[in-house]
matplotlib code that plots the C-alpha trace (Angstrom):
import matplotlib.pyplot as plt

x = [44.4, 45.5, 47.6, 50.1, 51.8, 54.9, 57.0, 59.2, 57.5, 53.8, 53.9, 50.7, 49.7, 47.1, 44.4, 42.7, 40.4, 40.1, 43.3, 45.6, 49.1, 52.1, 52.9, 56.4, 57.9, 59.7, 61.6, 60.5, 64.4, 63.8, 64.1, 62.1, 58.5, 57.7, 57.0, 54.5, 56.2, 54.2, 55.5, 56.3, 58.7, 56.4, 57.5, 55.0, 53.8, 52.5, 53.0, 56.3, 57.6, 57.5, 60.9, 64.5, 66.9, 69.0, 72.3, 73.5, 72.0, 73.1, 76.5, 76.3, 74.7, 77.7, 80.5, 79.0, 78.8, 83.0, 83.4, 85.3, 82.6, 85.2, 88.4, 89.8, 90.1, 92.7, 94.5, 95.2, 97.7, 95.6, 96.3, 95.4, 92.5, 90.6, 90.9, 90.3, 87.0, 85.8, 86.6, 84.6, 81.5, 81.9, 82.6, 79.6, 77.3, 78.3, 77.9, 74.5, 73.4, 73.9, 72.7, 69.6, 69.5, 69.8, 67.3, 64.7, 65.3, 65.3, 61.9, 60.1, 62.2, 59.0, 57.0, 59.2, 60.4, 63.8, 65.8, 67.5, 67.4, 70.8, 71.2, 70.4, 73.5, 75.7, 75.4, 75.7, 78.4, 80.3, 80.0, 82.2, 86.1, 88.8, 89.3, 85.6, 85.5, 88.2, 87.3, 83.9, 85.3, 87.6, 84.9, 83.2, 85.6, 88.1, 84.9, 83.7, 87.1, 87.9, 84.8, 85.2, 89.0, 87.9, 85.0, 86.9, 89.3, 86.2, 85.2, 89.0, 88.5, 85.1, 86.6, 88.9, 92.1, 94.8, 94.1, 97.2, 98.5, 100.7, 98.9, 95.6, 98.3, 99.7, 96.1, 95.0, 98.0, 97.3, 93.8, 94.5, 97.3, 95.1, 92.9]
y = [-25.0, -22.5, -23.8, -21.4, -22.8, -22.0, -23.1, -26.0, -26.3, -25.9, -24.2, -25.4, -22.7, -23.6, -20.9, -20.2, -17.2, -18.0, -17.0, -14.3, -16.0, -15.7, -18.8, -20.2, -21.5, -25.0, -27.0, -30.4, -31.8, -30.0, -32.2, -30.5, -31.2, -34.2, -32.2, -33.4, -32.9, -33.4, -35.2, -31.7, -31.0, -28.7, -26.3, -26.6, -23.9, -24.7, -22.9, -21.9, -24.8, -24.9, -27.1, -25.5, -26.3, -29.8, -29.8, -30.6, -27.3, -25.2, -26.3, -25.6, -22.1, -21.5, -22.4, -20.1, -17.0, -17.4, -17.3, -14.3, -12.5, -11.0, -13.6, -11.5, -8.6, -10.1, -12.8, -10.5, -7.9, -4.8, -3.3, 0.0, -1.7, -2.0, 1.5, 3.1, 0.6, 2.0, 5.4, 5.4, 3.9, 6.4, 9.7, 8.7, 8.2, 11.5, 13.5, 12.0, 11.9, 15.7, 16.3, 14.8, 16.5, 20.0, 18.9, 18.1, 21.0, 23.3, 22.2, 22.4, 25.3, 28.0, 25.9, 26.5, 30.2, 28.9, 31.4, 28.7, 31.1, 31.7, 35.4, 34.2, 30.9, 33.7, 36.2, 33.6, 32.0, 35.4, 36.3, 33.4, 33.7, 32.4, 29.5, 28.3, 29.2, 26.8, 24.3, 23.8, 24.2, 21.8, 19.3, 19.2, 19.1, 16.5, 13.5, 15.1, 14.6, 11.7, 10.1, 11.4, 10.3, 6.6, 6.6, 7.3, 4.5, 2.0, 3.1, 2.1, -1.1, -1.7, -1.3, -4.0, -2.2, -1.6, -4.9, -6.3, -5.8, -3.3, -1.0, -1.6, -0.4, 2.8, 3.8, 3.9, 5.6, 8.3, 8.6, 9.4, 11.8, 13.7, 14.1]
z = [122.8, 120.2, 117.6, 115.8, 112.7, 111.6, 108.8, 110.9, 114.2, 115.4, 119.1, 121.0, 123.4, 126.4, 126.1, 129.6, 129.9, 133.4, 134.9, 134.0, 134.9, 132.8, 130.9, 131.2, 127.5, 128.4, 125.8, 125.3, 126.4, 129.8, 132.7, 134.9, 133.6, 131.0, 127.7, 125.1, 121.9, 118.8, 115.8, 114.4, 117.3, 119.2, 122.1, 124.7, 126.9, 130.8, 134.2, 136.0, 137.6, 141.2, 141.9, 141.8, 139.6, 140.6, 141.7, 138.6, 136.9, 140.0, 139.3, 135.8, 136.7, 139.2, 136.5, 134.0, 136.7, 137.2, 133.2, 131.8, 130.0, 127.2, 127.2, 123.9, 125.9, 128.4, 126.0, 123.4, 122.3, 121.7, 118.3, 116.6, 114.9, 118.3, 118.9, 116.2, 115.7, 119.2, 118.7, 115.3, 117.0, 119.7, 117.8, 115.5, 118.4, 119.7, 116.3, 115.8, 119.1, 119.5, 115.7, 117.1, 120.3, 119.0, 116.3, 118.9, 120.9, 118.0, 117.1, 121.1, 121.8, 120.5, 123.3, 125.9, 125.0, 124.6, 121.8, 119.4, 116.6, 114.5, 115.7, 119.3, 119.2, 117.4, 120.1, 123.0, 121.0, 120.3, 124.5, 125.6, 126.5, 123.2, 125.6, 125.6, 122.2, 121.0, 123.5, 121.6, 118.4, 119.1, 120.6, 117.4, 114.8, 116.4, 116.3, 113.2, 111.3, 113.1, 112.1, 108.4, 107.7, 109.2, 107.2, 103.8, 105.2, 105.4, 101.7, 100.6, 102.3, 100.6, 97.1, 98.3, 99.1, 101.6, 103.3, 104.5, 108.0, 107.4, 105.1, 108.0, 110.6, 108.4, 107.4, 110.6, 112.2, 109.1, 110.4, 113.9, 112.6, 110.2, 112.9]

ax = plt.figure().add_subplot(projection="3d")
ax.plot(x, y, z, "-o")
ax.set_aspect("equal")
plt.show()
């Protein structure tokens, strides 16, 4: 046995060098196999049990599968704070993801013969039609301005201001309007 001391519990692990089977961690409260817990409330490790769950366990598992995953989405009225929180995370992910993808591409460009130098990018962007230029600029400017204004809103909250429900809704719509 290999004994691993931890601050509050000790875990006993059987060490069997002859077999390479994965071990199964089993709680002392499990009713599948009797566990031998020591006075320090140890968790025993054994091979996977060969028995199937009892009918009571199967019923509980079946009931858990029918539970809604996120009941708050279906029982509460949506508010602007929900939407702005999600959009703030999405816009931050889009901005940081595009930054990292371009940065990595810029670093490996010489290896693959890509031309990502500033003059090449400026020439490629200049050759696009006006509608494409506006769409690309809008596609980068909207998430950036939204994320920046919402970040300012969160900084105001960090100093303890604008915390009433009315003020939160007003600043939320202000962020939407300014973006």
